[in-house]
mmCIF file as Biopython writes it, N, C-alpha, C and O atoms, coordinates in Angstrom:
data_model
#
loop_
_atom_site.group_PDB
_atom_site.id
_atom_site.type_symbol
_atom_site.label_atom_id
_atom_site.label_alt_id
_atom_site.label_comp_id
_atom_site.label_asym_id
_atom_site.label_entity_id
_atom_site.label_seq_id
_atom_site.pdbx_PDB_ins_code
_atom_site.Cartn_x
_atom_site.Cartn_y
_atom_site.Cartn_z
_atom_site.occupancy
_atom_site.B_iso_or_equiv
_atom_site.auth_seq_id
_atom_site.auth_asym_id
_atom_site.pdbx_PDB_model_num
ATOM 1   N N  . MET A ? 1  ? 123.625 193.033 -39.065 1.0 0.0 1  A 1 
ATOM 2   C CA . MET A ? 1  ? 124.624 194.271 -39.176 1.0 0.0 1  A 1 
ATOM 3   C C  . MET A ? 1  ? 123.902 195.459 -38.744 1.0 0.0 1  A 1 
ATOM 4   O O  . MET A ? 1  ? 122.679 195.538 -38.622 1.0 0.0 1  A 1 
ATOM 5   N N  . VAL A ? 2  ? 124.764 196.388 -38.521 1.0 0.0 2  A 1 
ATOM 6   C CA . VAL A ? 2  ? 124.227 197.697 -38.113 1.0 0.0 2  A 1 
ATOM 7   C C  . VAL A ? 2  ? 124.124 198.664 -39.344 1.0 0.0 2  A 1 
ATOM 8   O O  . VAL A ? 2  ? 124.993 198.850 -40.196 1.0 0.0 2  A 1 
ATOM 9   N N  . ASP A ? 3  ? 122.891 199.238 -39.261 1.0 0.0 3  A 1 
ATOM 10  C CA . ASP A ? 3  ? 122.772 200.075 -40.554 1.0 0.0 3  A 1 
ATOM 11  C C  . ASP A ? 3  ? 123.176 201.357 -40.228 1.0 0.0 3  A 1 
ATOM 12  O O  . ASP A ? 3  ? 122.768 201.993 -39.256 1.0 0.0 3  A 1 
ATOM 13  N N  . THR A ? 4  ? 124.141 201.805 -41.210 1.0 0.0 4  A 1 
ATOM 14  C CA . THR A ? 4  ? 125.106 203.088 -40.742 1.0 0.0 4  A 1 
ATOM 15  C C  . THR A ? 4  ? 124.490 204.038 -41.833 1.0 0.0 4  A 1 
ATOM 16  O O  . THR A ? 4  ? 125.016 205.145 -41.717 1.0 0.0 4  A 1 
ATOM 17  N N  . THR A ? 5  ? 123.675 204.013 -42.732 1.0 0.0 5  A 1 
ATOM 18  C CA . THR A ? 5  ? 123.201 204.963 -43.564 1.0 0.0 5  A 1 
ATOM 19  C C  . THR A ? 5  ? 122.469 206.162 -42.853 1.0 0.0 5  A 1 
ATOM 20  O O  . THR A ? 5  ? 121.722 205.919 -41.905 1.0 0.0 5  A 1 
ATOM 21  N N  . GLN A ? 6  ? 122.660 207.395 -43.274 1.0 0.0 6  A 1 
ATOM 22  C CA . GLN A ? 6  ? 121.922 208.320 -42.719 1.0 0.0 6  A 1 
ATOM 23  C C  . GLN A ? 6  ? 120.491 208.595 -43.236 1.0 0.0 6  A 1 
ATOM 24  O O  . GLN A ? 6  ? 120.248 208.667 -44.440 1.0 0.0 6  A 1 
ATOM 25  N N  . SER A ? 7  ? 119.498 208.755 -42.216 1.0 0.0 7  A 1 
ATOM 26  C CA . SER A ? 7  ? 118.141 209.143 -42.621 1.0 0.0 7  A 1 
ATOM 27  C C  . SER A ? 7  ? 117.953 210.385 -43.356 1.0 0.0 7  A 1 
ATOM 28  O O  . SER A ? 7  ? 118.881 211.193 -43.372 1.0 0.0 7  A 1 
ATOM 29  N N  . GLU A ? 8  ? 116.777 210.658 -44.017 1.0 0.0 8  A 1 
ATOM 30  C CA . GLU A ? 8  ? 116.723 211.990 -44.611 1.0 0.0 8  A 1 
ATOM 31  C C  . GLU A ? 8  ? 116.288 212.924 -43.587 1.0 0.0 8  A 1 
ATOM 32  O O  . GLU A ? 8  ? 116.244 214.139 -43.778 1.0 0.0 8  A 1 
ATOM 33  N N  . ALA A ? 9  ? 115.988 212.392 -42.577 1.0 0.0 9  A 1 
ATOM 34  C CA . ALA A ? 9  ? 115.446 213.575 -41.502 1.0 0.0 9  A 1 
ATOM 35  C C  . ALA A ? 9  ? 116.535 214.178 -40.673 1.0 0.0 9  A 1 
ATOM 36  O O  . ALA A ? 9  ? 116.297 215.068 -39.857 1.0 0.0 9  A 1 
ATOM 37  N N  . ALA A ? 10 ? 117.817 213.659 -40.899 1.0 0.0 10 A 1 
ATOM 38  C CA . ALA A ? 10 ? 118.909 214.253 -40.246 1.0 0.0 10 A 1 
ATOM 39  C C  . ALA A ? 10 ? 119.205 215.665 -40.642 1.0 0.0 10 A 1 
ATOM 40  O O  . ALA A ? 10 ? 119.163 215.925 -41.844 1.0 0.0 10 A 1 
ATOM 41  N N  . PRO A ? 11 ? 119.494 216.592 -39.804 1.0 0.0 11 A 1 
ATOM 42  C CA . PRO A ? 11 ? 119.584 218.037 -39.938 1.0 0.0 11 A 1 
ATOM 43  C C  . PRO A ? 11 ? 120.885 218.058 -40.795 1.0 0.0 11 A 1 
ATOM 44  O O  . PRO A ? 11 ? 121.776 217.233 -40.591 1.0 0.0 11 A 1 
ATOM 45  N N  . PRO A ? 12 ? 120.984 219.079 -41.821 1.0 0.0 12 A 1 
ATOM 46  C CA . PRO A ? 12 ? 122.204 219.243 -42.549 1.0 0.0 12 A 1 
ATOM 47  C C  . PRO A ? 12 ? 123.291 219.983 -41.599 1.0 0.0 12 A 1 
ATOM 48  O O  . PRO A ? 12 ? 122.993 220.736 -40.672 1.0 0.0 12 A 1 
ATOM 49  N N  . LYS A ? 13 ? 124.561 219.645 -41.984 1.0 0.0 13 A 1 
ATOM 50  C CA . LYS A ? 13 ? 125.774 219.793 -41.197 1.0 0.0 13 A 1 
ATOM 51  C C  . LYS A ? 13 ? 126.145 221.374 -41.298 1.0 0.0 13 A 1 
ATOM 52  O O  . LYS A ? 13 ? 126.850 221.941 -40.462 1.0 0.0 13 A 1 
ATOM 53  N N  . ASP A ? 14 ? 125.631 221.945 -42.325 1.0 0.0 14 A 1 
ATOM 54  C CA . ASP A ? 14 ? 126.219 223.576 -42.543 1.0 0.0 14 A 1 
ATOM 55  C C  . ASP A ? 14 ? 125.105 224.278 -41.935 1.0 0.0 14 A 1 
ATOM 56  O O  . ASP A ? 14 ? 125.072 225.441 -42.336 1.0 0.0 14 A 1 
ATOM 57  N N  . GLU A ? 15 ? 124.239 224.015 -41.165 1.0 0.0 15 A 1 
ATOM 58  C CA . GLU A ? 15 ? 123.366 224.866 -40.413 1.0 0.0 15 A 1 
ATOM 59  C C  . GLU A ? 15 ? 124.135 225.574 -39.186 1.0 0.0 15 A 1 
ATOM 60  O O  . GLU A ? 15 ? 124.621 224.951 -38.243 1.0 0.0 15 A 1 
ATOM 61  N N  . PRO A ? 16 ? 124.167 226.934 -39.342 1.0 0.0 16 A 1 
ATOM 62  C CA . PRO A ? 16 ? 124.783 227.369 -38.055 1.0 0.0 16 A 1 
ATOM 63  C C  . PRO A ? 16 ? 124.309 227.145 -36.833 1.0 0.0 16 A 1 
ATOM 64  O O  . PRO A ? 16 ? 123.164 226.699 -36.759 1.0 0.0 16 A 1 
ATOM 65  N N  . ARG A ? 17 ? 124.930 227.351 -35.819 1.0 0.0 17 A 1 
ATOM 66  C CA . ARG A ? 17 ? 124.388 227.187 -34.363 1.0 0.0 17 A 1 
ATOM 67  C C  . ARG A ? 17 ? 124.003 228.552 -33.822 1.0 0.0 17 A 1 
ATOM 68  O O  . ARG A ? 17 ? 124.619 229.586 -34.081 1.0 0.0 17 A 1 
ATOM 69  N N  . GLY A ? 18 ? 123.069 228.473 -33.149 1.0 0.0 18 A 1 
ATOM 70  C CA . GLY A ? 18 ? 122.499 229.707 -32.622 1.0 0.0 18 A 1 
ATOM 71  C C  . GLY A ? 18 ? 122.926 230.303 -31.403 1.0 0.0 18 A 1 
ATOM 72  O O  . GLY A ? 18 ? 123.979 229.882 -30.924 1.0 0.0 18 A 1 
ATOM 73  N N  . CYS A ? 19 ? 122.254 231.280 -30.762 1.0 0.0 19 A 1 
ATOM 74  C CA . CYS A ? 19 ? 122.906 231.953 -29.507 1.0 0.0 19 A 1 
ATOM 75  C C  . CYS A ? 19 ? 122.752 230.983 -28.235 1.0 0.0 19 A 1 
ATOM 76  O O  . CYS A ? 19 ? 123.558 231.005 -27.305 1.0 0.0 19 A 1 
ATOM 77  N N  . LEU A ? 20 ? 121.691 230.169 -28.282 1.0 0.0 20 A 1 
ATOM 78  C CA . LEU A ? 20 ? 121.681 229.357 -27.260 1.0 0.0 20 A 1 
ATOM 79  C C  . LEU A ? 20 ? 122.692 228.347 -27.023 1.0 0.0 20 A 1 
ATOM 80  O O  . LEU A ? 20 ? 122.941 227.880 -25.912 1.0 0.0 20 A 1 
ATOM 81  N N  . PHE A ? 21 ? 123.355 227.974 -28.270 1.0 0.0 21 A 1 
ATOM 82  C CA . PHE A ? 21 ? 124.360 227.027 -28.125 1.0 0.0 21 A 1 
ATOM 83  C C  . PHE A ? 21 ? 125.634 227.790 -27.489 1.0 0.0 21 A 1 
ATOM 84  O O  . PHE A ? 21 ? 126.415 227.263 -26.696 1.0 0.0 21 A 1 
ATOM 85  N N  . ALA A ? 22 ? 125.712 229.022 -27.930 1.0 0.0 22 A 1 
ATOM 86  C CA . ALA A ? 22 ? 126.864 230.026 -27.399 1.0 0.0 22 A 1 
ATOM 87  C C  . ALA A ? 22 ? 126.724 230.129 -26.003 1.0 0.0 22 A 1 
ATOM 88  O O  . ALA A ? 22 ? 127.785 230.116 -25.378 1.0 0.0 22 A 1 
ATOM 89  N N  . LEU A ? 23 ? 125.665 230.229 -25.346 1.0 0.0 23 A 1 
ATOM 90  C CA . LEU A ? 23 ? 125.289 230.571 -23.954 1.0 0.0 23 A 1 
ATOM 91  C C  . LEU A ? 23 ? 125.487 229.147 -23.165 1.0 0.0 23 A 1 
ATOM 92  O O  . LEU A ? 23 ? 125.641 229.169 -21.944 1.0 0.0 23 A 1 
ATOM 93  N N  . SER A ? 24 ? 125.481 228.122 -23.760 1.0 0.0 24 A 1 
ATOM 94  C CA . SER A ? 24 ? 125.648 226.900 -23.109 1.0 0.0 24 A 1 
ATOM 95  C C  . SER A ? 24 ? 127.107 226.585 -22.834 1.0 0.0 24 A 1 
ATOM 96  O O  . SER A ? 24 ? 127.370 225.663 -22.063 1.0 0.0 24 A 1 
ATOM 97  N N  . GLN A ? 25 ? 128.038 227.259 -23.388 1.0 0.0 25 A 1 
ATOM 98  C CA . GLN A ? 25 ? 129.445 226.930 -23.092 1.0 0.0 25 A 1 
ATOM 99  C C  . GLN A ? 25 ? 129.838 227.359 -21.837 1.0 0.0 25 A 1 
ATOM 100 O O  . GLN A ? 25 ? 129.576 228.487 -21.419 1.0 0.0 25 A 1 
ATOM 101 N N  . PRO A ? 26 ? 130.464 226.509 -21.200 1.0 0.0 26 A 1 
ATOM 102 C CA . PRO A ? 26 ? 130.987 226.853 -19.619 1.0 0.0 26 A 1 
ATOM 103 C C  . PRO A ? 26 ? 131.813 228.072 -19.412 1.0 0.0 26 A 1 
ATOM 104 O O  . PRO A ? 26 ? 131.479 228.908 -18.573 1.0 0.0 26 A 1 
ATOM 105 N N  . PRO A ? 27 ? 132.979 228.218 -20.215 1.0 0.0 27 A 1 
ATOM 106 C CA . PRO A ? 27 ? 133.664 229.457 -20.031 1.0 0.0 27 A 1 
ATOM 107 C C  . PRO A ? 27 ? 132.827 230.749 -20.134 1.0 0.0 27 A 1 
ATOM 108 O O  . PRO A ? 27 ? 133.111 231.712 -19.422 1.0 0.0 27 A 1 
ATOM 109 N N  . LEU A ? 28 ? 131.869 230.784 -20.951 1.0 0.0 28 A 1 
ATOM 110 C CA . LEU A ? 28 ? 130.989 231.934 -21.210 1.0 0.0 28 A 1 
ATOM 111 C C  . LEU A ? 28 ? 130.114 232.207 -19.902 1.0 0.0 28 A 1 
ATOM 112 O O  . LEU A ? 28 ? 130.050 233.307 -19.353 1.0 0.0 28 A 1 
ATOM 113 N N  . MET A ? 29 ? 129.493 231.130 -19.508 1.0 0.0 29 A 1 
ATOM 114 C CA . MET A ? 29 ? 128.560 231.199 -18.335 1.0 0.0 29 A 1 
ATOM 115 C C  . MET A ? 29 ? 129.313 231.641 -17.178 1.0 0.0 29 A 1 
ATOM 116 O O  . MET A ? 29 ? 128.876 232.515 -16.429 1.0 0.0 29 A 1 
ATOM 117 N N  . ILE A ? 30 ? 130.589 230.985 -16.979 1.0 0.0 30 A 1 
ATOM 118 C CA . ILE A ? 30 ? 131.399 231.509 -15.868 1.0 0.0 30 A 1 
ATOM 119 C C  . ILE A ? 30 ? 131.730 232.876 -15.786 1.0 0.0 30 A 1 
ATOM 120 O O  . ILE A ? 30 ? 131.620 233.499 -14.731 1.0 0.0 30 A 1 
ATOM 121 N N  . PHE A ? 31 ? 132.154 233.408 -16.898 1.0 0.0 31 A 1 
ATOM 122 C CA . PHE A ? 31 ? 132.404 234.815 -17.240 1.0 0.0 31 A 1 
ATOM 123 C C  . PHE A ? 31 ? 131.118 235.676 -16.980 1.0 0.0 31 A 1 
ATOM 124 O O  . PHE A ? 31 ? 131.178 236.762 -16.403 1.0 0.0 31 A 1 
ATOM 125 N N  . LEU A ? 32 ? 130.011 235.153 -17.419 1.0 0.0 32 A 1 
ATOM 126 C CA . LEU A ? 32 ? 128.881 236.002 -17.038 1.0 0.0 32 A 1 
ATOM 127 C C  . LEU A ? 32 ? 128.471 236.059 -15.687 1.0 0.0 32 A 1 
ATOM 128 O O  . LEU A ? 32 ? 128.002 237.102 -15.231 1.0 0.0 32 A 1 
ATOM 129 N N  . ALA A ? 33 ? 128.605 235.008 -14.983 1.0 0.0 33 A 1 
ATOM 130 C CA . ALA A ? 33 ? 128.391 234.733 -13.538 1.0 0.0 33 A 1 
ATOM 131 C C  . ALA A ? 33 ? 129.251 235.644 -12.823 1.0 0.0 33 A 1 
ATOM 132 O O  . ALA A ? 33 ? 128.669 236.322 -11.976 1.0 0.0 33 A 1 
ATOM 133 N N  . VAL A ? 34 ? 130.422 235.819 -12.946 1.0 0.0 34 A 1 
ATOM 134 C CA . VAL A ? 34 ? 131.404 236.740 -12.371 1.0 0.0 34 A 1 
ATOM 135 C C  . VAL A ? 34 ? 131.071 238.110 -12.655 1.0 0.0 34 A 1 
ATOM 136 O O  . VAL A ? 34 ? 130.991 238.896 -11.710 1.0 0.0 34 A 1 
ATOM 137 N N  . ILE A ? 35 ? 130.835 238.557 -14.010 1.0 0.0 35 A 1 
ATOM 138 C CA . ILE A ? 35 ? 130.478 239.908 -14.041 1.0 0.0 35 A 1 
ATOM 139 C C  . ILE A ? 35 ? 128.911 240.229 -13.133 1.0 0.0 35 A 1 
ATOM 140 O O  . ILE A ? 35 ? 128.723 241.173 -12.366 1.0 0.0 35 A 1 
ATOM 141 N N  . GLY A ? 36 ? 128.001 239.231 -13.467 1.0 0.0 36 A 1 
ATOM 142 C CA . GLY A ? 36 ? 126.789 239.424 -12.527 1.0 0.0 36 A 1 
ATOM 143 C C  . GLY A ? 36 ? 126.945 239.743 -11.198 1.0 0.0 36 A 1 
ATOM 144 O O  . GLY A ? 36 ? 126.375 240.679 -10.638 1.0 0.0 36 A 1 
ATOM 145 N N  . CYS A ? 37 ? 127.828 238.853 -10.615 1.0 0.0 37 A 1 
ATOM 146 C CA . CYS A ? 37 ? 128.222 238.965 -9.267  1.0 0.0 37 A 1 
ATOM 147 C C  . CYS A ? 37 ? 128.783 240.166 -8.855  1.0 0.0 37 A 1 
ATOM 148 O O  . CYS A ? 37 ? 128.428 240.651 -7.780  1.0 0.0 37 A 1 
ATOM 149 N N  . LEU A ? 38 ? 129.707 240.781 -9.640  1.0 0.0 38 A 1 
ATOM 150 C CA . LEU A ? 38 ? 130.337 241.925 -9.439  1.0 0.0 38 A 1 
ATOM 151 C C  . LEU A ? 38 ? 129.342 243.118 -9.471  1.0 0.0 38 A 1 
ATOM 152 O O  . LEU A ? 38 ? 129.438 244.015 -8.633  1.0 0.0 38 A 1 
ATOM 153 N N  . ILE A ? 39 ? 128.406 243.130 -10.417 1.0 0.0 39 A 1 
ATOM 154 C CA . ILE A ? 39 ? 127.322 244.147 -10.661 1.0 0.0 39 A 1 
ATOM 155 C C  . ILE A ? 39 ? 126.321 244.109 -9.343  1.0 0.0 39 A 1 
ATOM 156 O O  . ILE A ? 39 ? 125.867 245.109 -8.788  1.0 0.0 39 A 1 
ATOM 157 N N  . LEU A ? 40 ? 126.096 242.839 -8.995  1.0 0.0 40 A 1 
ATOM 158 C CA . LEU A ? 40 ? 125.045 242.763 -7.784  1.0 0.0 40 A 1 
ATOM 159 C C  . LEU A ? 40 ? 125.922 243.268 -6.605  1.0 0.0 40 A 1 
ATOM 160 O O  . LEU A ? 40 ? 125.352 244.054 -5.847  1.0 0.0 40 A 1 
ATOM 161 N N  . MET A ? 41 ? 127.132 242.971 -6.340  1.0 0.0 41 A 1 
ATOM 162 C CA . MET A ? 41 ? 127.815 243.503 -5.074  1.0 0.0 41 A 1 
ATOM 163 C C  . MET A ? 41 ? 127.846 244.925 -5.099  1.0 0.0 41 A 1 
ATOM 164 O O  . MET A ? 41 ? 127.576 245.582 -4.094  1.0 0.0 41 A 1 
ATOM 165 N N  . ALA A ? 42 ? 128.206 245.516 -6.350  1.0 0.0 42 A 1 
ATOM 166 C CA . ALA A ? 42 ? 128.238 247.228 -6.549  1.0 0.0 42 A 1 
ATOM 167 C C  . ALA A ? 42 ? 127.079 247.490 -6.182  1.0 0.0 42 A 1 
ATOM 168 O O  . ALA A ? 42 ? 127.030 248.259 -5.222  1.0 0.0 42 A 1 
ATOM 169 N N  . ALA A ? 43 ? 125.911 247.066 -6.670  1.0 0.0 43 A 1 
ATOM 170 C CA . ALA A ? 43 ? 124.567 247.669 -6.380  1.0 0.0 43 A 1 
ATOM 171 C C  . ALA A ? 43 ? 124.126 247.668 -5.000  1.0 0.0 43 A 1 
ATOM 172 O O  . ALA A ? 43 ? 123.461 248.588 -4.525  1.0 0.0 43 A 1 
ATOM 173 N N  . LEU A ? 44 ? 124.590 246.363 -4.178  1.0 0.0 44 A 1 
ATOM 174 C CA . LEU A ? 44 ? 124.080 246.240 -2.848  1.0 0.0 44 A 1 
ATOM 175 C C  . LEU A ? 44 ? 124.919 247.093 -2.050  1.0 0.0 44 A 1 
ATOM 176 O O  . LEU A ? 44 ? 124.452 247.505 -0.988  1.0 0.0 44 A 1 
ATOM 177 N N  . HIS A ? 45 ? 126.160 247.444 -2.414  1.0 0.0 45 A 1 
ATOM 178 C CA . HIS A ? 45 ? 126.958 248.303 -1.584  1.0 0.0 45 A 1 
ATOM 179 C C  . HIS A ? 45 ? 126.350 249.846 -1.696  1.0 0.0 45 A 1 
ATOM 180 O O  . HIS A ? 45 ? 126.264 250.601 -0.727  1.0 0.0 45 A 1 
ATOM 181 N N  . ASP A ? 46 ? 125.932 250.191 -3.095  1.0 0.0 46 A 1 
ATOM 182 C CA . ASP A ? 46 ? 125.365 251.379 -3.115  1.0 0.0 46 A 1 
ATOM 183 C C  . ASP A ? 46 ? 124.277 251.669 -2.277  1.0 0.0 46 A 1 
ATOM 184 O O  . ASP A ? 46 ? 124.194 252.671 -1.566  1.0 0.0 46 A 1 
ATOM 185 N N  . LEU A ? 47 ? 123.298 250.616 -2.390  1.0 0.0 47 A 1 
ATOM 186 C CA . LEU A ? 47 ? 121.948 250.614 -1.583  1.0 0.0 47 A 1 
ATOM 187 C C  . LEU A ? 47 ? 122.179 250.545 -0.128  1.0 0.0 47 A 1 
ATOM 188 O O  . LEU A ? 47 ? 121.544 251.304 0.603   1.0 0.0 47 A 1 
ATOM 189 N N  . LEU A ? 48 ? 122.940 249.793 0.312   1.0 0.0 48 A 1 
ATOM 190 C CA . LEU A ? 48 ? 123.074 249.511 1.749   1.0 0.0 48 A 1 
ATOM 191 C C  . LEU A ? 48 ? 124.039 250.286 2.671   1.0 0.0 48 A 1 
ATOM 192 O O  . LEU A ? 48 ? 123.765 250.610 3.826   1.0 0.0 48 A 1 
ATOM 193 N N  . LEU A ? 49 ? 125.213 250.552 2.028   1.0 0.0 49 A 1 
ATOM 194 C CA . LEU A ? 49 ? 126.262 251.292 2.772   1.0 0.0 49 A 1 
ATOM 195 C C  . LEU A ? 49 ? 126.466 252.591 2.389   1.0 0.0 49 A 1 
ATOM 196 O O  . LEU A ? 49 ? 127.151 253.238 3.180   1.0 0.0 49 A 1 
ATOM 197 N N  . LEU A ? 50 ? 126.058 253.198 1.362   1.0 0.0 50 A 1 
ATOM 198 C CA . LEU A ? 50 ? 126.352 254.437 1.028   1.0 0.0 50 A 1 
ATOM 199 C C  . LEU A ? 50 ? 125.006 255.264 1.346   1.0 0.0 50 A 1 
ATOM 200 O O  . LEU A ? 50 ? 124.962 256.476 1.136   1.0 0.0 50 A 1 
#
């Protein structure tokens, strides 16, 4: 039979997740990539065309 008891080394379930977990979410990464591209395009426009 399969042992389904939890070991003592398992992390507690009440532990809050950190900032790295939030940054790993795809919608947030897409949003940050779009904002970063807009800032980069504005900076290149200022440097090269003005």
